[in-house]
Short mmCIF file of the C-alpha atoms (twelve columns), coordinates in Angstrom:
data_MODEL
# 
_entry.id   MODEL 
# 
loop_
_atom_site.group_PDB 
_atom_site.id 
_atom_site.type_symbol 
_atom_site.label_atom_id 
_atom_site.label_alt_id 
_atom_site.label_comp_id 
_atom_site.label_asym_id 
_atom_site.label_seq_id 
_atom_site.Cartn_x 
_atom_site.Cartn_y 
_atom_site.Cartn_z 
_atom_site.pdbx_PDB_model_num 
ATOM 1   C CA . MET A 1   3.289   29.034  -8.896  1 
ATOM 2   C CA . PRO A 2   5.621   28.541  -6.243  1 
ATOM 3   C CA . TYR A 3   7.807   31.194  -4.671  1 
ATOM 4   C CA . LYS A 4   10.989  31.951  -2.358  1 
ATOM 5   C CA . ALA A 5   10.641  34.792  -0.044  1 
ATOM 6   C CA . THR A 6   13.785  36.050  2.032   1 
ATOM 7   C CA . HIS A 7   12.175  38.368  4.693   1 
ATOM 8   C CA . GLU A 8   14.073  41.196  6.606   1 
ATOM 9   C CA . ASN A 9   15.234  38.954  9.444   1 
ATOM 10  C CA . GLY A 10  17.384  36.546  6.904   1 
ATOM 11  C CA . THR A 11  14.549  33.951  7.403   1 
ATOM 12  C CA . THR A 12  12.993  32.332  4.199   1 
ATOM 13  C CA . SER A 13  9.916   30.804  3.344   1 
ATOM 14  C CA . LEU A 14  7.624   28.968  0.264   1 
ATOM 15  C CA . ALA A 15  4.230   30.056  -0.818  1 
ATOM 16  C CA . LEU A 16  2.162   29.316  -3.769  1 
ATOM 17  C CA . LEU A 17  1.219   32.891  -5.308  1 
ATOM 18  C CA . THR A 18  -0.523  33.968  -8.594  1 
ATOM 19  C CA . PRO A 19  1.665   36.314  -10.530 1 
ATOM 20  C CA . LYS A 20  -0.455  39.428  -9.064  1 
ATOM 21  C CA . ALA A 21  0.284   38.259  -5.723  1 
ATOM 22  C CA . ALA A 22  3.913   37.929  -6.264  1 
ATOM 23  C CA . LYS A 23  3.673   41.984  -7.443  1 
ATOM 24  C CA . ARG A 24  2.154   42.661  -4.339  1 
ATOM 25  C CA . ALA A 25  4.136   40.705  -1.850  1 
ATOM 26  C CA . ALA A 26  7.445   41.884  -3.474  1 
ATOM 27  C CA . SER A 27  6.126   45.516  -2.421  1 
ATOM 28  C CA . SER A 28  6.215   44.324  1.447   1 
ATOM 29  C CA . PRO A 29  8.761   43.683  3.996   1 
ATOM 30  C CA . ILE A 30  10.631  40.961  2.084   1 
ATOM 31  C CA . ASN A 31  13.842  41.609  0.750   1 
ATOM 32  C CA . ASP A 32  13.952  38.991  -2.191  1 
ATOM 33  C CA . LEU A 33  11.258  37.085  -3.919  1 
ATOM 34  C CA . LYS A 34  12.100  34.568  -6.364  1 
ATOM 35  C CA . PRO A 35  9.938   31.983  -8.538  1 
ATOM 36  C CA . ILE A 36  10.903  28.334  -8.194  1 
ATOM 37  C CA . LYS A 37  10.995  26.985  -11.393 1 
ATOM 38  C CA . GLN A 38  7.326   25.773  -12.260 1 
ATOM 39  C CA . PRO A 39  7.174   22.084  -11.764 1 
ATOM 40  C CA . LYS A 40  5.986   19.800  -14.455 1 
ATOM 41  C CA . ILE A 41  2.529   19.045  -14.261 1 
ATOM 42  C CA . GLN A 42  1.721   15.805  -12.839 1 
ATOM 43  C CA . VAL A 43  -0.234  13.905  -15.998 1 
ATOM 44  C CA . TYR A 44  -1.935  10.901  -14.744 1 
ATOM 45  C CA . ALA A 45  -1.784  9.786   -18.716 1 
ATOM 46  C CA . GLU A 46  2.206   9.898   -18.950 1 
ATOM 47  C CA . PHE A 47  2.700   6.913   -16.522 1 
ATOM 48  C CA . GLY A 48  -0.585  4.910   -17.835 1 
ATOM 49  C CA . ASP A 49  -3.557  4.263   -16.171 1 
ATOM 50  C CA . LEU A 50  -2.831  3.332   -12.579 1 
ATOM 51  C CA . GLU A 51  -6.199  1.197   -11.931 1 
ATOM 52  C CA . SER A 52  -5.416  -0.537  -15.223 1 
ATOM 53  C CA . LEU A 53  -1.428  -1.136  -13.458 1 
ATOM 54  C CA . LEU A 54  -2.704  -2.138  -10.038 1 
ATOM 55  C CA . SER A 55  -5.516  -4.737  -11.611 1 
ATOM 56  C CA . SER A 56  -2.425  -6.274  -13.860 1 
ATOM 57  C CA . ASN A 57  -0.546  -7.391  -10.898 1 
ATOM 58  C CA . ARG A 58  -1.546  -9.694  -7.824  1 
ATOM 59  C CA . CYS A 59  -0.079  -7.438  -5.250  1 
ATOM 60  C CA . GLY A 60  -2.343  -4.457  -6.834  1 
ATOM 61  C CA . GLU A 61  -5.400  -6.154  -5.482  1 
ATOM 62  C CA . LEU A 62  -4.423  -4.863  -2.195  1 
ATOM 63  C CA . LEU A 63  -6.006  -1.504  -2.917  1 
ATOM 64  C CA . VAL A 64  -9.028  0.012   -4.185  1 
ATOM 65  C CA . ILE A 65  -8.279  3.248   -6.708  1 
ATOM 66  C CA . LYS A 66  -10.928 5.158   -5.193  1 
ATOM 67  C CA . ASP A 67  -8.750  5.315   -1.470  1 
ATOM 68  C CA . TYR A 68  -6.310  7.510   -3.848  1 
ATOM 69  C CA . MET A 69  -6.160  11.193  -4.765  1 
ATOM 70  C CA . LEU A 70  -3.250  12.901  -6.461  1 
ATOM 71  C CA . LEU A 71  -0.574  14.881  -3.609  1 
ATOM 72  C CA . GLU A 72  -0.758  18.549  -4.963  1 
ATOM 73  C CA . VAL A 73  2.293   20.726  -5.095  1 
ATOM 74  C CA . SER A 74  1.366   22.623  -1.813  1 
ATOM 75  C CA . PHE A 75  1.477   19.415  -0.090  1 
ATOM 76  C CA . PHE A 76  5.707   19.243  -0.583  1 
ATOM 77  C CA . LEU A 77  5.675   22.957  0.392   1 
ATOM 78  C CA . GLN A 78  4.841   22.313  3.633   1 
ATOM 79  C CA . SER A 79  6.753   22.823  6.341   1 
ATOM 80  C CA . PHE A 80  8.410   20.298  8.462   1 
ATOM 81  C CA . ARG A 81  7.864   22.516  12.047  1 
ATOM 82  C CA . GLU A 82  4.218   23.219  11.590  1 
ATOM 83  C CA . PHE A 83  3.184   19.988  10.072  1 
ATOM 84  C CA . LYS A 84  5.708   17.592  10.244  1 
ATOM 85  C CA . TYR A 85  2.941   14.791  11.696  1 
ATOM 86  C CA . ASN A 86  0.598   15.274  8.883   1 
ATOM 87  C CA . ILE A 87  2.991   14.919  6.645   1 
ATOM 88  C CA . ALA A 88  3.939   11.609  8.023   1 
ATOM 89  C CA . ARG A 89  0.784   10.465  8.077   1 
ATOM 90  C CA . ASN A 90  -0.150  11.229  4.621   1 
ATOM 91  C CA . LEU A 91  2.660   9.501   3.053   1 
ATOM 92  C CA . ALA A 92  1.846   6.247   5.079   1 
ATOM 93  C CA . GLY A 93  -0.018  4.372   2.321   1 
ATOM 94  C CA . ALA A 94  0.447   6.387   -0.321  1 
ATOM 95  C CA . LEU A 95  1.735   4.957   -3.774  1 
ATOM 96  C CA . ILE A 96  5.160   6.228   -5.545  1 
ATOM 97  C CA . GLN A 97  4.339   5.350   -9.174  1 
ATOM 98  C CA . THR A 98  6.905   5.788   -11.743 1 
ATOM 99  C CA . GLU A 99  6.875   4.453   -15.134 1 
ATOM 100 C CA . PRO A 100 8.105   1.212   -14.757 1 
ATOM 101 C CA . GLN A 101 7.163   -0.075  -11.126 1 
ATOM 102 C CA . ILE A 102 4.353   1.079   -8.245  1 
ATOM 103 C CA . ILE A 103 5.314   0.943   -4.274  1 
ATOM 104 C CA . LEU A 104 3.258   1.062   -1.423  1 
ATOM 105 C CA . ILE A 105 4.688   3.139   1.523   1 
ATOM 106 C CA . LEU A 106 4.076   0.583   4.664   1 
ATOM 107 C CA . LYS A 107 6.394   3.317   6.694   1 
ATOM 108 C CA . VAL A 108 7.777   6.541   6.403   1 
ATOM 109 C CA . GLU A 109 9.985   8.686   8.577   1 
ATOM 110 C CA . ILE A 110 10.002  12.323  8.112   1 
ATOM 111 C CA . TYR A 111 13.366  14.802  8.837   1 
ATOM 112 C CA . GLY A 112 13.517  18.214  8.341   1 
ATOM 113 C CA . ARG A 113 16.288  20.488  6.804   1 
ATOM 114 C CA . ASP A 114 17.222  22.891  9.142   1 
ATOM 115 C CA . PRO A 115 19.266  21.438  11.991  1 
ATOM 116 C CA . ALA A 116 17.389  24.212  14.370  1 
ATOM 117 C CA . ASP A 117 13.737  21.925  13.901  1 
ATOM 118 C CA . ASP A 118 15.454  18.614  13.323  1 
ATOM 119 C CA . PRO A 119 18.773  17.485  14.892  1 
ATOM 120 C CA . HIS A 120 18.534  14.800  13.064  1 
ATOM 121 C CA . SER A 121 18.145  16.749  9.951   1 
ATOM 122 C CA . THR A 122 19.683  15.696  6.410   1 
ATOM 123 C CA . SER A 123 20.570  17.190  2.906   1 
ATOM 124 C CA . LEU A 124 19.801  14.359  1.130   1 
ATOM 125 C CA . ALA A 125 17.713  14.138  -2.066  1 
ATOM 126 C CA . LYS A 126 17.159  18.541  -2.192  1 
ATOM 127 C CA . PRO A 127 14.989  19.041  -5.130  1 
ATOM 128 C CA . ILE A 128 17.113  21.926  -7.487  1 
ATOM 129 C CA . LEU A 129 14.585  22.305  -10.282 1 
ATOM 130 C CA . ASP A 130 11.001  20.874  -8.584  1 
ATOM 131 C CA . VAL A 131 9.532   21.301  -5.376  1 
ATOM 132 C CA . LYS A 132 10.013  17.318  -4.887  1 
ATOM 133 C CA . GLU A 133 12.662  14.557  -5.663  1 
ATOM 134 C CA . VAL A 134 12.357  10.662  -5.556  1 
ATOM 135 C CA . THR A 135 15.092  9.381   -5.711  1 
ATOM 136 C CA . THR A 136 17.713  6.094   -4.073  1 
ATOM 137 C CA . VAL A 137 20.527  7.136   -2.508  1 
ATOM 138 C CA . ASN A 138 23.587  4.980   -1.182  1 
ATOM 139 C CA . HIS A 139 23.873  6.273   2.648   1 
ATOM 140 C CA . ASP A 140 25.280  4.648   5.423   1 
ATOM 141 C CA . ASN A 141 25.809  1.317   3.487   1 
ATOM 142 C CA . VAL A 142 22.473  0.787   2.182   1 
ATOM 143 C CA . VAL A 143 20.555  2.419   -0.459  1 
ATOM 144 C CA . LYS A 144 17.635  4.378   0.426   1 
ATOM 145 C CA . LEU A 145 14.456  5.301   -1.029  1 
ATOM 146 C CA . ILE A 146 13.335  9.125   0.225   1 
ATOM 147 C CA . ILE A 147 11.112  11.639  -1.008  1 
ATOM 148 C CA . GLY A 148 13.146  15.116  -1.094  1 
ATOM 149 C CA . THR A 149 11.363  18.559  -0.926  1 
ATOM 150 C CA . LEU A 150 13.030  21.722  0.017   1 
ATOM 151 C CA . GLN A 151 11.885  21.455  3.798   1 
ATOM 152 C CA . TRP A 152 11.545  18.533  4.545   1 
ATOM 153 C CA . ASN A 153 12.689  14.641  3.243   1 
ATOM 154 C CA . ALA A 154 10.454  11.731  3.688   1 
ATOM 155 C CA . LEU A 155 12.873  8.138   3.845   1 
ATOM 156 C CA . ILE A 156 10.710  5.381   3.280   1 
ATOM 157 C CA . THR A 157 11.427  2.206   5.700   1 
ATOM 158 C CA . GLY A 158 8.701   0.024   5.072   1 
ATOM 159 C CA . SER A 159 7.278   -1.086  1.331   1 
ATOM 160 C CA . ILE A 160 5.759   -3.084  -1.109  1 
ATOM 161 C CA . GLU A 161 6.775   -3.286  -4.778  1 
ATOM 162 C CA . LEU A 162 3.030   -4.065  -5.781  1 
ATOM 163 C CA . THR A 163 4.268   -4.639  -9.603  1 
ATOM 164 C CA . SER A 164 6.643   -7.839  -8.006  1 
ATOM 165 C CA . GLY A 165 5.413   -7.995  -4.858  1 
ATOM 166 C CA . THR A 166 9.338   -7.565  -3.119  1 
ATOM 167 C CA . ILE A 167 8.429   -6.328  0.485   1 
ATOM 168 C CA . CYS A 168 11.530  -4.336  2.012   1 
ATOM 169 C CA . ALA A 169 11.586  -3.527  5.455   1 
ATOM 170 C CA . GLY A 170 14.431  -1.307  7.394   1 
ATOM 171 C CA . ALA A 171 16.210  1.704   5.630   1 
ATOM 172 C CA . ASN A 172 17.578  -0.726  2.875   1 
ATOM 173 C CA . ASN A 173 15.421  -0.456  -0.290  1 
ATOM 174 C CA . PHE A 174 16.457  -3.013  -2.895  1 
ATOM 175 C CA . SER A 175 13.579  -2.737  -5.174  1 
ATOM 176 C CA . ALA A 176 13.609  0.900   -6.116  1 
ATOM 177 C CA . ARG A 177 14.325  2.258   -9.157  1 
ATOM 178 C CA . ARG A 178 15.177  5.524   -9.943  1 
ATOM 179 C CA . SER A 179 13.377  7.767   -11.985 1 
ATOM 180 C CA . PRO A 180 13.053  11.120  -13.574 1 
ATOM 181 C CA . GLN A 181 9.569   11.622  -12.400 1 
ATOM 182 C CA . ALA A 182 7.427   10.262  -10.046 1 
ATOM 183 C CA . ILE A 183 3.691   11.034  -9.679  1 
ATOM 184 C CA . ILE A 184 2.785   10.369  -5.750  1 
ATOM 185 C CA . TRP A 185 -0.736  9.306   -4.939  1 
ATOM 186 C CA . GLY A 186 -1.981  10.003  -1.540  1 
ATOM 187 C CA . ARG A 187 -5.386  7.973   0.525   1 
ATOM 188 C CA . ASN A 188 -8.544  9.556   1.221   1 
ATOM 189 C CA . ASP A 189 -8.231  7.883   4.894   1 
ATOM 190 C CA . TRP A 190 -5.094  8.898   5.944   1 
ATOM 191 C CA . GLU A 191 -6.497  10.169  9.580   1 
ATOM 192 C CA . HIS A 192 -6.267  6.352   10.277  1 
ATOM 193 C CA . ASN A 193 -2.561  5.985   10.018  1 
ATOM 194 C CA . GLN A 194 -0.850  5.992   13.521  1 
ATOM 195 C CA . LEU A 195 2.416   7.986   14.309  1 
ATOM 196 C CA . SER A 196 5.695   6.152   15.561  1 
ATOM 197 C CA . LEU A 197 9.662   6.544   16.394  1 
ATOM 198 C CA . ARG A 198 12.134  6.984   13.809  1 
ATOM 199 C CA . GLN A 199 14.179  4.569   13.219  1 
ATOM 200 C CA . LEU A 200 17.495  7.043   15.187  1 
ATOM 201 C CA . LYS A 201 20.412  5.322   16.991  1 
ATOM 202 C CA . SER A 202 22.035  9.003   17.905  1 
ATOM 203 C CA . LYS A 203 21.787  12.404  19.769  1 
ATOM 204 C CA . PHE A 204 19.761  10.291  22.745  1 
ATOM 205 C CA . HIS A 205 20.263  13.502  24.835  1 
ATOM 206 C CA . ARG A 206 17.839  15.665  22.346  1 
ATOM 207 C CA . LYS A 207 14.311  15.353  23.023  1 
ATOM 208 C CA . GLU A 208 13.601  15.813  19.265  1 
ATOM 209 C CA . THR A 209 14.542  12.207  19.224  1 
ATOM 210 C CA . TYR A 210 11.862  11.106  20.712  1 
ATOM 211 C CA . GLU A 211 8.677   12.715  18.540  1 
ATOM 212 C CA . SER A 212 6.918   10.485  16.791  1 
ATOM 213 C CA . CYS A 213 7.808   11.798  13.318  1 
ATOM 214 C CA . ALA A 214 7.156   9.063   11.258  1 
ATOM 215 C CA . ALA A 215 3.834   6.727   10.722  1 
ATOM 216 C CA . ILE A 216 2.282   3.582   9.511   1 
ATOM 217 C CA . PHE A 217 -0.183  2.467   7.283   1 
ATOM 218 C CA . TYR A 218 -2.813  1.407   9.646   1 
ATOM 219 C CA . PRO A 219 -3.329  -2.194  7.956   1 
ATOM 220 C CA . PHE A 220 0.418   -2.728  8.680   1 
ATOM 221 C CA . ASN A 221 -0.046  -1.228  12.170  1 
ATOM 222 C CA . ASN A 222 1.072   -3.748  14.454  1 
ATOM 223 C CA . TRP A 223 4.518   -4.198  16.443  1 
ATOM 224 C CA . GLU A 224 4.868   -7.813  13.747  1 
ATOM 225 C CA . CYS A 225 5.054   -5.723  10.987  1 
ATOM 226 C CA . THR A 226 6.717   -2.575  11.823  1 
ATOM 227 C CA . PRO A 227 10.791  -2.615  10.603  1 
ATOM 228 C CA . VAL A 228 12.482  -3.003  14.410  1 
ATOM 229 C CA . LYS A 229 14.108  -0.121  15.799  1 
ATOM 230 C CA . VAL A 230 16.388  0.255   18.768  1 
ATOM 231 C CA . PHE A 231 13.360  1.060   20.620  1 
ATOM 232 C CA . SER A 232 11.629  -1.813  19.572  1 
ATOM 233 C CA . LEU A 233 14.003  -4.816  19.467  1 
ATOM 234 C CA . TRP A 234 12.882  -5.925  23.127  1 
ATOM 235 C CA . SER A 235 9.776   -7.424  21.952  1 
ATOM 236 C CA . TYR A 236 11.836  -9.962  19.752  1 
ATOM 237 C CA . TYR A 237 12.875  -11.319 22.976  1 
ATOM 238 C CA . SER A 238 11.281  -13.921 25.211  1 
ATOM 239 C CA . ALA A 239 11.292  -13.433 29.183  1 
ATOM 240 C CA . LYS A 240 12.654  -16.749 29.240  1 
ATOM 241 C CA . SER A 241 15.484  -16.631 26.882  1 
ATOM 242 C CA . ALA A 242 18.712  -16.899 28.174  1 
ATOM 243 C CA . GLN A 243 20.528  -13.135 28.755  1 
ATOM 244 C CA . THR A 244 23.146  -11.734 26.205  1 
ATOM 245 C CA . GLY A 245 24.835  -8.842  25.587  1 
ATOM 246 C CA . THR A 246 21.822  -7.734  22.565  1 
ATOM 247 C CA . LYS A 247 19.219  -8.795  24.842  1 
ATOM 248 C CA . ALA A 248 20.351  -6.443  27.585  1 
ATOM 249 C CA . ALA A 249 21.087  -3.768  25.460  1 
ATOM 250 C CA . ALA A 250 17.930  -3.848  23.624  1 
ATOM 251 C CA . GLU A 251 16.335  -3.700  27.628  1 
ATOM 252 C CA . ILE A 252 17.773  -0.391  28.237  1 
ATOM 253 C CA . PHE A 253 16.195  1.081   25.164  1 
ATOM 254 C CA . ASN A 254 12.675  -0.493  26.007  1 
ATOM 255 C CA . GLU A 255 13.238  1.406   29.627  1 
ATOM 256 C CA . ILE A 256 14.241  4.450   27.565  1 
ATOM 257 C CA . SER A 257 11.313  4.242   25.180  1 
ATOM 258 C CA . ARG A 258 8.258   3.769   28.203  1 
ATOM 259 C CA . SER A 259 10.154  6.752   30.531  1 
ATOM 260 C CA . ARG A 260 8.106   9.743   30.163  1 
ATOM 261 C CA . SER A 261 11.031  11.371  31.412  1 
ATOM 262 C CA . ARG A 262 13.619  9.424   28.872  1 
ATOM 263 C CA . SER A 263 15.727  8.591   31.828  1 
ATOM 264 C CA . ILE A 264 17.165  4.952   32.781  1 
ATOM 265 C CA . LYS A 265 16.430  3.715   36.259  1 
ATOM 266 C CA . LYS A 266 19.564  3.014   38.301  1 
ATOM 267 C CA . LYS A 267 18.275  -0.391  39.484  1 
ATOM 268 C CA . LYS A 268 17.945  -1.525  35.911  1 
ATOM 269 C CA . LEU A 269 21.220  -0.786  35.019  1 
ATOM 270 C CA . GLU A 270 22.650  -2.782  38.038  1 
ATOM 271 C CA . GLU A 271 20.240  -5.512  37.317  1 
ATOM 272 C CA . LEU A 272 21.595  -5.502  33.868  1 
ATOM 273 C CA . LEU A 273 25.194  -5.533  35.210  1 
ATOM 274 C CA . ARG A 274 24.781  -8.409  37.452  1 
ATOM 275 C CA . TYR A 275 24.543  -10.973 34.710  1 
ATOM 276 C CA . GLU A 276 27.282  -13.428 33.916  1 
ATOM 277 C CA . LYS A 277 29.984  -11.737 31.566  1 
ATOM 278 C CA . SER A 278 29.590  -14.178 28.783  1 
ATOM 279 C CA . SER A 279 32.049  -13.344 25.867  1 
ATOM 280 C CA . ASP A 280 29.095  -11.749 23.525  1 
ATOM 281 C CA . ALA A 281 28.249  -9.488  26.373  1 
ATOM 282 C CA . LEU A 282 31.607  -7.965  27.567  1 
ATOM 283 C CA . LYS A 283 31.423  -4.557  25.350  1 
ATOM 284 C CA . THR A 284 27.654  -4.188  26.267  1 
ATOM 285 C CA . GLN A 285 28.578  -4.717  30.261  1 
ATOM 286 C CA . GLU A 286 31.196  -1.911  29.750  1 
ATOM 287 C CA . ILE A 287 28.977  0.838   28.456  1 
ATOM 288 C CA . ILE A 288 26.510  -0.367  31.318  1 
ATOM 289 C CA . GLY A 289 29.287  -0.147  33.831  1 
ATOM 290 C CA . ASP A 290 29.956  3.254   31.704  1 
ATOM 291 C CA . LEU A 291 26.204  4.526   32.328  1 
ATOM 292 C CA . LEU A 292 26.136  3.734   36.115  1 
ATOM 293 C CA . HIS A 293 29.057  6.101   36.898  1 
ATOM 294 C CA . LEU A 294 27.359  8.878   35.193  1 
ATOM 295 C CA . ILE A 295 24.617  8.750   37.760  1 
ATOM 296 C CA . PRO A 296 25.048  10.753  40.782  1 
ATOM 297 C CA . LYS A 297 25.310  9.031   44.180  1 
ATOM 298 C CA . ASP A 298 21.717  11.057  45.561  1 
ATOM 299 C CA . GLU A 299 20.000  10.111  42.146  1 
ATOM 300 C CA . LYS A 300 17.502  6.815   40.931  1 
ATOM 301 C CA . LYS A 301 17.731  7.645   37.647  1 
ATOM 302 C CA . LEU A 302 20.249  8.749   34.839  1 
ATOM 303 C CA . LYS A 303 18.620  11.748  33.288  1 
ATOM 304 C CA . LEU A 304 19.383  11.643  29.261  1 
ATOM 305 C CA . ILE A 305 18.031  15.320  27.577  1 
ATOM 306 C CA . GLY A 306 20.802  17.311  27.871  1 
ATOM 307 C CA . ASN A 307 23.035  14.419  28.483  1 
ATOM 308 C CA . PHE A 308 25.592  14.710  26.192  1 
ATOM 309 C CA . LYS A 309 28.146  11.811  27.724  1 
ATOM 310 C CA . ALA A 310 25.339  9.561   28.295  1 
ATOM 311 C CA . SER A 311 23.764  10.087  24.667  1 
ATOM 312 C CA . ASN A 312 27.351  9.036   23.156  1 
ATOM 313 C CA . LEU A 313 27.638  6.010   25.504  1 
ATOM 314 C CA . LEU A 314 23.872  5.103   24.160  1 
ATOM 315 C CA . MET A 315 25.060  5.413   20.333  1 
ATOM 316 C CA . LYS A 316 27.866  3.109   20.447  1 
ATOM 317 C CA . LEU A 317 24.798  0.798   22.595  1 
ATOM 318 C CA . ALA A 318 23.145  1.138   19.383  1 
ATOM 319 C CA . ASN A 319 25.706  0.318   16.999  1 
ATOM 320 C CA . THR A 320 26.167  -3.178  18.684  1 
ATOM 321 C CA . LEU A 321 22.392  -3.955  17.565  1 
ATOM 322 C CA . CYS A 322 22.328  -2.950  13.933  1 
ATOM 323 C CA . ASP A 323 23.092  -6.414  12.825  1 
ATOM 324 C CA . THR A 324 20.504  -8.250  15.195  1 
ATOM 325 C CA . ILE A 325 17.764  -5.309  13.762  1 
ATOM 326 C CA . ARG A 326 19.109  -5.908  10.217  1 
ATOM 327 C CA . SER A 327 18.340  -10.069 10.644  1 
ATOM 328 C CA . ASN A 328 15.097  -8.649  12.350  1 
ATOM 329 C CA . ASN A 329 14.197  -6.957  9.527   1 
ATOM 330 C CA . LEU A 330 14.978  -9.185  6.203   1 
ATOM 331 C CA . GLY A 331 13.510  -11.819 8.450   1 
ATOM 332 C CA . LYS A 332 10.343  -11.692 10.599  1 
ATOM 333 C CA . VAL A 333 9.497   -8.391  9.922   1 
ATOM 334 C CA . VAL A 334 9.068   -9.138  5.915   1 
ATOM 335 C CA . SER A 335 7.596   -12.940 6.518   1 
ATOM 336 C CA . ASN A 336 4.897   -10.793 8.796   1 
ATOM 337 C CA . ILE A 337 3.964   -8.687  6.280   1 
ATOM 338 C CA . GLN A 338 3.801   -11.153 3.716   1 
ATOM 339 C CA . ASP A 339 1.556   -13.316 6.077   1 
ATOM 340 C CA . ILE A 340 -0.806  -10.269 5.890   1 
ATOM 341 C CA . VAL A 341 -0.365  -9.808  2.678   1 
ATOM 342 C CA . GLU A 342 -1.691  -13.365 1.746   1 
ATOM 343 C CA . LYS A 343 -4.180  -13.380 3.889   1 
ATOM 344 C CA . THR A 344 -5.725  -9.814  2.683   1 
ATOM 345 C CA . LEU A 345 -5.360  -11.289 -0.648  1 
ATOM 346 C CA . ASP A 346 -6.833  -14.633 -0.349  1 
ATOM 347 C CA . LYS A 347 -10.523 -12.763 1.641   1 
ATOM 348 C CA . LYS A 348 -10.550 -10.716 -1.620  1 
ATOM 349 C CA . SER A 349 -10.236 -13.454 -3.767  1 
ATOM 350 C CA . THR A 350 -13.358 -15.331 -1.776  1 
ATOM 351 C CA . ILE A 351 -15.181 -12.374 -1.844  1 
ATOM 352 C CA . LYS A 352 -15.352 -11.881 -5.068  1 
ATOM 353 C CA . LYS A 353 -16.212 -15.696 -6.098  1 
ATOM 354 C CA . GLU A 354 -18.866 -15.226 -3.728  1 
ATOM 355 C CA . ALA A 355 -20.277 -12.252 -5.625  1 
ATOM 356 C CA . CYS A 356 -19.903 -14.139 -8.981  1 
ATOM 357 C CA . GLY A 357 -21.569 -17.235 -7.728  1 
ATOM 358 C CA . ALA A 358 -24.498 -15.131 -6.012  1 
ATOM 359 C CA . LYS A 359 -25.026 -14.048 -9.736  1 
# 
């Protein structure tokens, strides 16, 4: 069963121990060893036959039951620091099964609990009597679907509710329902899932902001089906389209995402500042000007890591993009995901008909 150990130096850790092993550990350099309440066994029959539920819904035909396995208790006890990338890749493509519904995770972002490991850490959805909690949380004016554990939480930013076909892109999940229990099924081929950046709008002075602590389910791994973030919004603009404040801001974050040193070229900022100051671009132009003033005279780039002032300006710039990002997620991204869903279902239907005809 799971135990929480407090060591002599004050740090804590989680471990799966047998009763005999727990007794031996209690005599080691551990100040305290407390059992975590034994989680309820994830009984397959309690939530009905997963295969039957999938086959009785059109979108369930997207998946093959043999590709899935139950995620064990030990998975939810993994530490954020050591396993954050594997946790993300395991949960992309996973299924959240509750009594009324099944949700397919298309994109997931992993956040640590300890600010020392993750400056974007949160205390949302922290379980009390179990090793995990699947819940919806009203936060930042949206309803977030979160898998919470003692070490980390997973924010679902792309999903398909298979029983209804509802697609959600972005942090706002309007299809998930609360449930006291949930079974989470992971894929056997999770290693095919690609890592990605999280949808962050702050702390641009911290290197952890640019770590790929998110993952995308591989059949939907193209930019058109990936929920938009400040670093990818630029992809939605044509080079020939008119310059606006939003487009200029998106170009700056695109520059940052492509820079290995996490910096912005002075030349790029000067170039964007020269555009005509239309009414919708005044705030963006003001921020660009402030960013330029932070670059020393003998430097050609604005370095971001450790630069708290630049980070604050970029946070203001990111906030100007929220409405555009939300609009693209609800419109273009959902539509693109729907296109892939329909093409996949049509292809499987054709294969099934041909197989029946061959008989």
